SETIGU-364849 format. One record per residue: x, y, z of N, C-alpha, C, O in turn; residue in three letters. Coordinates in nm, 4 decimals, decimal comma. Layout:
+----------+----------+----------+----------+----------+----------+----------+----------+----------+----------+----------+----------+------+
|     n_xx |     n_yy |     n_zz |    ca_xx |    ca_yy |    ca_zz |     c_xx |     c_yy |     c_zz |     o_xx |     o_yy |     o_zz | code |
+----------+----------+----------+----------+----------+----------+----------+----------+----------+----------+----------+----------+------+
|        X |        Y |        Z |        X |        Y |        Z |        X |        Y |        Z |        X |        Y |        Z |  ALA |
...
+----------+----------+----------+----------+----------+----------+----------+----------+----------+----------+----------+----------+------+
! end
This chain:
+----------+----------+----------+----------+----------+----------+----------+----------+----------+----------+----------+----------+------+
|     n_xx |     n_yy |     n_zz |    ca_xx |    ca_yy |    ca_zz |     c_xx |     c_yy |     c_zz |     o_xx |     o_yy |     o_zz | code |
+----------+----------+----------+----------+----------+----------+----------+----------+----------+----------+----------+----------+------+
|   4,8827 |   7,7713 |  10,1526 |   4,9552 |   7,6462 |  10,1679 |   5,0585 |   7,6287 |  10,0570 |   5,1560 |   7,5559 |  10,0757 |  THR |
|   5,0403 |   7,6919 |   9,9449 |   5,1344 |   7,6794 |   9,8339 |   5,2724 |   7,7332 |   9,8726 |   5,3745 |   7,6740 |   9,8375 |  TYR |
|   5,2750 |   7,8442 |   9,9440 |   5,4013 |   7,9076 |   9,9808 |   5,4461 |   7,8747 |  10,1228 |   5,5654 |   7,8807 |  10,1526 |  LEU |
|   5,3554 |   7,8413 |  10,2078 |   5,3703 |   7,8220 |  10,3530 |   5,3381 |   7,9546 |  10,4223 |   5,3613 |   8,0626 |  10,3680 |  SER |
|   5,2859 |   7,9434 |  10,5394 |   5,2441 |   8,0630 |  10,6134 |   5,3633 |   8,1537 |  10,6426 |   5,3517 |   8,2760 |  10,6343 |  GLU |
|   5,4770 |   8,0951 |  10,6764 |   5,5965 |   8,1727 |  10,7097 |   5,6447 |   8,2536 |  10,5896 |   5,6748 |   8,3722 |  10,6031 |  ASP |
|   5,6522 |   8,1914 |  10,4736 |   5,6956 |   8,2613 |  10,3515 |   5,5955 |   8,3701 |  10,3157 |   5,6347 |   8,4809 |  10,2790 |  VAL |
|   5,4664 |   8,3394 |  10,3260 |   5,3627 |   8,4382 |  10,2958 |   5,3778 |   8,5616 |  10,3837 |   5,3785 |   8,6742 |  10,3339 |  PHE |
|   5,3898 |   8,5402 |  10,5150 |   5,4017 |   8,6535 |  10,6070 |   5,5301 |   8,7326 |  10,5818 |   5,5288 |   8,8557 |  10,5848 |  GLN |
|   5,6387 |   8,6636 |  10,5576 |   5,7659 |   8,7315 |  10,5310 |   5,7553 |   8,8171 |  10,4046 |   5,8043 |   8,9299 |  10,4021 |  HIS |
|   5,6924 |   8,7648 |  10,3012 |   5,6767 |   8,8391 |  10,1759 |   5,5882 |   8,9623 |  10,1950 |   5,6164 |   9,0681 |  10,1388 |  ALA |
|   5,4818 |   8,9490 |  10,2736 |   5,3938 |   9,0642 |  10,2999 |   5,4685 |   9,1729 |  10,3757 |   5,4576 |   9,2907 |  10,3418 |  ILE |
|   5,5443 |   9,1346 |  10,4779 |   5,6223 |   9,2325 |  10,5548 |   5,7260 |   9,2999 |  10,4646 |   5,7442 |   9,4215 |  10,4704 |  VAL |
|   5,7930 |   9,2213 |  10,3822 |   5,8916 |   9,2729 |  10,2873 |   5,8269 |   9,3744 |  10,1923 |   5,8807 |   9,4826 |  10,1687 |  PHE |
|   5,7121 |   9,3375 |  10,1393 |   5,6370 |   9,4246 |  10,0479 |   5,5970 |   9,5552 |  10,1163 |   5,6199 |   9,6633 |  10,0620 |  TYR |
|   5,5379 |   9,5456 |  10,2340 |   5,4932 |   9,6660 |  10,3052 |   5,6104 |   9,7559 |  10,3416 |   5,6003 |   9,8782 |  10,3321 |  LEU |
|   5,7205 |   9,6965 |  10,3828 |   5,8382 |   9,7752 |  10,4186 |   5,8952 |   9,8490 |  10,2969 |   5,9295 |   9,9669 |  10,3056 |  HIS |
|   5,9048 |   9,7793 |  10,1847 |   5,9647 |   9,8386 |  10,0656 |   5,8743 |   9,9356 |   9,9904 |   5,9230 |  10,0176 |   9,9125 |  ASN |
|   5,7437 |   9,9272 |  10,0127 |   5,6518 |  10,0105 |   9,9356 |   5,5655 |  10,1026 |  10,0214 |   5,4659 |  10,1568 |   9,9735 |  HIS |
|   5,6029 |  10,1203 |  10,1468 |   5,5226 |  10,2087 |  10,2322 |   5,5295 |  10,3517 |  10,1787 |   5,6354 |  10,4001 |  10,1386 |  SER |
|   5,4156 |  10,4166 |  10,1793 |   5,4021 |  10,5553 |  10,1339 |   5,4375 |  10,5724 |   9,9859 |   5,4836 |  10,6791 |   9,9454 |  TYR |
|   5,4165 |  10,4695 |   9,9064 |   5,4521 |  10,4782 |   9,7650 |   5,3342 |  10,4342 |   9,6790 |   5,2438 |  10,3646 |   9,7252 |  ALA |
|   5,3373 |  10,4750 |   9,5565 |   5,2411 |  10,4247 |   9,4595 |   5,2879 |  10,2856 |   9,4184 |   5,4074 |  10,2616 |   9,4016 |  SER |
|   5,1937 |  10,1958 |   9,4028 |   5,2311 |  10,0576 |   9,3718 |   5,1445 |  10,0016 |   9,2600 |   5,0429 |  10,0599 |   9,2221 |  ILE |
|   5,1870 |   9,8881 |   9,2088 |   5,1109 |   9,8086 |   9,1126 |   5,1007 |   9,6687 |   9,1727 |   5,1780 |   9,6336 |   9,2619 |  ARG |
|   5,0070 |   9,5899 |   9,1248 |   4,9938 |   9,4543 |   9,1782 |   5,1209 |   9,3736 |   9,1536 |   5,1540 |   9,2851 |   9,2325 |  SER |
|   5,1918 |   9,4032 |   9,0457 |   5,3176 |   9,3328 |   9,0188 |   5,4184 |   9,3513 |   9,1318 |   5,5012 |   9,2633 |   9,1557 |  ASP |
|   5,4124 |   9,4643 |   9,2010 |   5,5042 |   9,4865 |   9,3125 |   5,4843 |   9,3828 |   9,4224 |   5,5812 |   9,3378 |   9,4836 |  ASP |
|   5,3611 |   9,3454 |   9,4472 |   5,3332 |   9,2424 |   9,5479 |   5,3878 |   9,1085 |   9,5022 |   5,4556 |   9,0393 |   9,5781 |  LEU |
|   5,3584 |   9,0719 |   9,3779 |   5,4058 |   8,9418 |   9,3287 |   5,5585 |   8,9386 |   9,3218 |   5,6189 |   8,8346 |   9,3483 |  TRP |
|   5,6212 |   9,0500 |   9,2869 |   5,7674 |   9,0560 |   9,2848 |   5,8252 |   9,0356 |   9,4246 |   5,9314 |   8,9752 |   9,4395 |  ASP |
|   5,7567 |   9,0850 |   9,5256 |   5,8018 |   9,0637 |   9,6634 |   5,7990 |   8,9159 |   9,6987 |   5,8908 |   8,8652 |   9,7633 |  SER |
|   5,6941 |   8,8471 |   9,6566 |   5,6879 |   8,7029 |   9,6809 |   5,8011 |   8,6315 |   9,6072 |   5,8649 |   8,5423 |   9,6631 |  PHE |
|   5,8263 |   8,6703 |   9,4824 |   5,9342 |   8,6075 |   9,4063 |   6,0695 |   8,6319 |   9,4720 |   6,1558 |   8,5441 |   9,4720 |  ASN |
|   6,0874 |   8,7497 |   9,5273 |   6,2132 |   8,7830 |   9,5946 |   6,2335 |   8,6954 |   9,7185 |   6,3430 |   8,6438 |   9,7408 |  GLU |
|   6,1304 |   8,6790 |   9,7972 |   6,1397 |   8,5996 |   9,9204 |   6,1639 |   8,4523 |   9,8893 |   6,2322 |   8,3837 |   9,9654 |  ILE |
|   6,1097 |   8,4034 |   9,7799 |   6,1297 |   8,2617 |   9,7443 |   6,2569 |   8,2431 |   9,6613 |   6,2787 |   8,1362 |   9,6043 |  THR |
|   6,3401 |   8,3460 |   9,6544 |   6,4641 |   8,3420 |   9,5756 |   6,4372 |   8,3044 |   9,4300 |   6,5178 |   8,2387 |   9,3642 |  ASN |
|   6,3230 |   8,3479 |   9,3833 |   6,2806 |   8,3258 |   9,2441 |   6,2700 |   8,1775 |   9,2077 |   6,2770 |   8,1415 |   9,0902 |  LYS |
|   6,2532 |   8,0916 |   9,3089 |   6,2332 |   7,9499 |   9,2816 |   6,0907 |   7,9218 |   9,2384 |   6,0639 |   7,8208 |   9,1733 |  THR |
|   5,9985 |   8,0111 |   9,2744 |   5,8589 |   8,0025 |   9,2322 |   5,8254 |   8,1309 |   9,1589 |   5,8643 |   8,2389 |   9,2034 |  LEU |
|   5,7552 |   8,1218 |   9,0493 |   5,7125 |   8,2424 |   8,9781 |   5,5704 |   8,2754 |   9,0215 |   5,4732 |   8,2428 |   8,9533 |  ASP |
|   5,5611 |   8,3413 |   9,1372 |   5,4310 |   8,3753 |   9,1951 |   5,3562 |   8,4714 |   9,1041 |   5,2342 |   8,4617 |   9,0908 |  VAL |
|   5,4272 |   8,5636 |   9,0415 |   5,3628 |   8,6601 |   8,9515 |   5,2917 |   8,5881 |   8,8369 |   5,1761 |   8,6178 |   8,8065 |  LYS |
|   5,3607 |   8,4943 |   8,7743 |   5,3015 |   8,4208 |   8,6633 |   5,1796 |   8,3411 |   8,7090 |   5,0765 |   8,3397 |   8,6417 |  LYS |
|   5,1924 |   8,2754 |   8,8232 |   5,0816 |   8,1956 |   8,8754 |   4,9607 |   8,2842 |   8,9073 |   4,8480 |   8,2499 |   8,8716 |  MET |
|   4,9830 |   8,3967 |   8,9735 |   4,8722 |   8,4830 |   9,0150 |   4,8065 |   8,5533 |   8,8971 |   4,6858 |   8,5769 |   8,8998 |  MET |
|   4,8816 |   8,5866 |   8,7954 |   4,8215 |   8,6527 |   8,6788 |   4,7216 |   8,5605 |   8,6087 |   4,6230 |   8,6079 |   8,5523 |  LYS |
|   4,7462 |   8,4294 |   8,6118 |   4,6502 |   8,3378 |   8,5493 |   4,5173 |   8,3404 |   8,6240 |   4,4133 |   8,3067 |   8,5675 |  THR |
|   4,5208 |   8,3799 |   8,7495 |   4,3987 |   8,3856 |   8,8300 |   4,3409 |   8,5266 |   8,8332 |   4,2216 |   8,5447 |   8,8085 |  TRP |
|   4,4231 |   8,6264 |   8,8631 |   4,3710 |   8,7623 |   8,8835 |   4,3301 |   8,8323 |   8,7551 |   4,2512 |   8,9266 |   8,7599 |  THR |
|   4,3811 |   8,7894 |   8,6411 |   4,3445 |   8,8548 |   8,5161 |   4,2264 |   8,7885 |   8,4464 |   4,1872 |   8,8310 |   8,3377 |  LEU |
|   4,1694 |   8,6852 |   8,5072 |   4,0496 |   8,6239 |   8,4511 |   3,9310 |   8,7159 |   8,4757 |   3,9174 |   8,7737 |   8,5835 |  GLN |
|   3,8476 |   8,7286 |   8,3775 |   3,7285 |   8,8110 |   8,3926 |   3,6404 |   8,7515 |   8,5030 |   3,6110 |   8,6319 |   8,5028 |  LYS |
|   3,5992 |   8,8366 |   8,5966 |   3,5119 |   8,7932 |   8,7048 |   3,5847 |   8,7386 |   8,8264 |   3,5204 |   8,7004 |   8,9242 |  GLY |
|   3,7189 |   8,7340 |   8,8228 |   3,7974 |   8,6845 |   8,9350 |   3,8974 |   8,7900 |   8,9743 |   3,9362 |   8,8683 |   8,8875 |  PHE |
|   3,9417 |   8,7988 |   9,0955 |   3,8874 |   8,7235 |   9,2079 |   3,7528 |   8,7795 |   9,2518 |   3,7257 |   8,8987 |   9,2368 |  PRO |
|   3,6722 |   8,6952 |   9,3040 |   3,5424 |   8,7345 |   9,3558 |   3,5568 |   8,7571 |   9,5060 |   3,5960 |   8,6667 |   9,5798 |  LEU |
|   3,5252 |   8,8771 |   9,5499 |   3,5336 |   8,9113 |   9,6907 |   3,3931 |   8,9429 |   9,7398 |   3,3248 |   9,0289 |   9,6841 |  VAL |
|   3,3510 |   8,8740 |   9,8430 |   3,2190 |   8,8963 |   9,9010 |   3,2369 |   8,9666 |  10,0350 |   3,3162 |   8,9232 |  10,1186 |  THR |
|   3,1636 |   9,0740 |  10,0547 |   3,1723 |   9,1512 |  10,1777 |   3,0333 |   9,1600 |  10,2386 |   2,9370 |   9,1949 |  10,1703 |  VAL |
|   3,0230 |   9,1284 |  10,3670 |   2,8979 |   9,1423 |  10,4403 |   2,9201 |   9,2370 |  10,5571 |   3,0229 |   9,2324 |  10,6247 |  GLN |
|   2,8217 |   9,3227 |  10,5791 |   2,8272 |   9,4142 |  10,6912 |   2,7337 |   9,3628 |  10,7989 |   2,6159 |   9,3382 |  10,7727 |  ARG |
|   2,7855 |   9,3463 |  10,9200 |   2,7063 |   9,3073 |  11,0365 |   2,7314 |   9,4107 |  11,1447 |   2,8301 |   9,4038 |  11,2181 |  LYS |
|   2,6416 |   9,5051 |  11,1531 |   2,6615 |   9,6139 |  11,2490 |   2,7817 |   9,6970 |  11,2080 |   2,7860 |   9,7529 |  11,0984 |  GLY |
|   2,8789 |   9,7042 |  11,2972 |   3,0013 |   9,7804 |  11,2701 |   3,1141 |   9,6934 |  11,2156 |   3,2259 |   9,7413 |  11,1967 |  ARG |
|   3,0855 |   9,5668 |  11,1905 |   3,1873 |   9,4747 |  11,1418 |   3,1683 |   9,4452 |  10,9936 |   3,0558 |   9,4370 |  10,9441 |  GLU |
|   3,2797 |   9,4295 |  10,9243 |   3,2778 |   9,3863 |  10,7863 |   3,3358 |   9,2455 |  10,7808 |   3,4414 |   9,2193 |  10,8385 |  LEU |
|   3,2684 |   9,1563 |  10,7128 |   3,3158 |   9,0191 |  10,6948 |   3,3497 |   9,0005 |  10,5482 |   3,2632 |   9,0125 |  10,4615 |  HIS |
|   3,4766 |   8,9709 |  10,5207 |   3,5246 |   8,9570 |  10,3836 |   3,5460 |   8,8088 |  10,3552 |   3,5866 |   8,7724 |  10,2448 |  VAL |
+----------+----------+----------+----------+----------+----------+----------+----------+----------+----------+----------+----------+------+
! end
């Protein structure tokens, strides 16, 4: 909701298109978001405050038969 669904999807497509078949860093994803928002939001700065915290992000995965629930 912070970026809007449309901006989020556009940034993901932009990221995947520009980095397909390449080695990447997490900064590449955040830079893609910054590019799509015309650098009006510093997504990289915001996400680093969350992703660089010890123990975060917490991802829970459950297996139910052949399905994975994340």
